[in-house]
N, C-alpha and C positions, 0 to 999 in steps of 0.2 A: 861858893856852894858849900854849905856847912853840913856835910855828912849825909845827905839824902841821896841814895843811889837806887836807881830802878833797873832791874834786869828785865829786858824785853822778853826773853824766852820764858822766864818765870811767870810774867804777867800773862803771856799767851796760854801757858799750861793751866794756870789758875782759871782763866776765863773759859777755856774749853771744858775744864772739869766742872765748873759751876754751871755752864750751859747744859752739860749732860745731866747734872744732878737736878736741875730745875725742870728740864723738858722730860715729860714721860716718854718711855719707849713706845714707838709706834709699831703695833703688831702687824705682821704681814697678813693682810685680810684673807687672801685665798687659802694660804696655809693654815691660818687660825680657824677659818670656817671648816675646812676639810678635817682638821684634827678634832674639832668640837663634834662634828657629825660622826666621825669614826668612833670617838670615845662614847658617844651616847647611843648610837644606833648600829655600829658596824657589826658586832657579833650577833645582835638581834636580827639584822637583815640576812646574815648568812643562815642562821637557824630558821628564819621564816621562809627563805628561798628553798631550803632543803625540804621543809614541810609542804610547801606549795608543789614542788616537783613530785614528791611522793603522793600527795593527794590527787594531782592531775593524772599521774600514771595509773593509780588505782581506779579512779573514776572512768577513765577512758578505756582501760583494759577490761574492766568488769562489765560496764554498761554500753560502751561504744558511743556514749553520748557526750557531746561537748558541754552541755548544761550540767550534767552530773560531774564531769571532770572539773569544770570551773568552780562548782560549789564545793567539792572536796578540796580543791587547791586553795580556795579562800579559807576554809576551816583549818586545813593543815598549816597554812601560813600564819593564821592568827594564833594557833597553839604554839608554834615554834617561836614567833616573834615576841608575843606577850609572855610566854614562859621565860624567855631570856630577860626581857624588860622587868618582869616581876622579881626575878632573882637579883638583878642588879639594884633595883629600887629598894627591895627589902634589905639588902646588905647596907645600902647607903642610909636608910632610915634607922637601921640598927646602930650604925656608928653615930648618927646625929642625935640619937636619944639615949646614949649610953649612960648619961648622968641621971636618968629617971628610973623608976622602978614600977612594977605591977601594972595596973590598968592605965596609969598615966603614961607609961612608956608605950603601951599598945596604942592608946589614942593618939599620942604625939607621933608615933611611927606611921600610923594610917594617914594622919593629916599631912605629914611630910611626903608620903608617897603620892597622895592626891595632888598636892601643890606642885611637886617637882616633875612628875611624869604624866599622871593620868588626866589632869585637867586639859592639857594641850592635845593628848592623843585621843581622848574620848570623842570629840567633835569629828575629827578626821576619820576615826574608825567607824563611826555610825554611818556616815555617808558612804565610805569606801566599802565596808563589808557587805552592805546590802545592794549596792548599785554599781559603783565604779569598777571595782576589781573583777567581779564576775562578768560584768558587761564587756570590759576590755579584753579579758581572756577569751570569752566565747566569740566576740566579734572578730578579733584578730585571727584566732584559730580557724574560724569559719571562712574568713576571707582568703586565707592562705592555704586552705586544705588541698587545693589542686596541685600545689607544688610538691616535689619530693621532700618529705619531712615537714611539710607545711603546717601541720597541726602543732608540731613542737616549736617550730619557728614562731608561729602565731602565739603560742603560750608565752614564749620569751618576750615577744614584742608587746603583748597585752599586759604582762606583768610589769614590764618597764614603764609603760604608759600609766598604769595604775599607781606605780610607786611615785612617779613624778607628781601626779595629782594628789596623792596622800601626803607627800612631804610639803607641797604647797599649802594644803589645808592645815597641816600641823604647824607650820611656821607662822601662818596667819593666826591660828588659835594661841600659839605660844606668845606671840606679840601682844595679843589681846589680854592674856592672863598677866603678862608683865606690866602692862599699862594699868590694869585694875589693881594689881598688887602695889604699885607705886602711888596710886591715888591720883593719877593724872587725868584731867577731864579733857574731852575733845573740844568743848566750847571755850572761847576766850572769856575771861572774867573781866568785866569793866569796873573801873573805879568810879563810882557814881559821884564822888566828891570832885572829880576832875571834869565832869561833863558840864558844859555851860547850860544855864537854864533857858 
């Protein structure tokens, strides 16, 4: 053997390092999903919940009506939630368009905000704000009104049910926006040159 020596430990290390370098890291799905939701909606959800609580309390205390309370809770939640979303989206658009100036920056910032946040939230909010959220809050508060504190328990249950519906609609709309942005079609494209006559 003329001078060729192989160190088994060195080969194993190089092989493991190259396998790690080639294979992309696999993100932890539940943790990644939770972190993405928290970063995008966490603070907005807190602000929206506080607005909904204030609106429900004001409506129920002033009018004694569950319909008025649910309507004011929906308005208060929209103000708190979208106020926070608007501030975060405006800040992100400002950073993304820092290289532009004047009207071009304003137009690009508006387009950035629509594409990144509003396109997916608009569909969910349209259905949610007029139908799902007030209906869930009124229905749950009315059904649980006989219990001690049942109106408030119903408010919490109704808000939670409406939030689940809203996030399901938003996720579906966001997926649709992503598909449209990537230019993916739903129908398979046939290669007519390969189809026998």
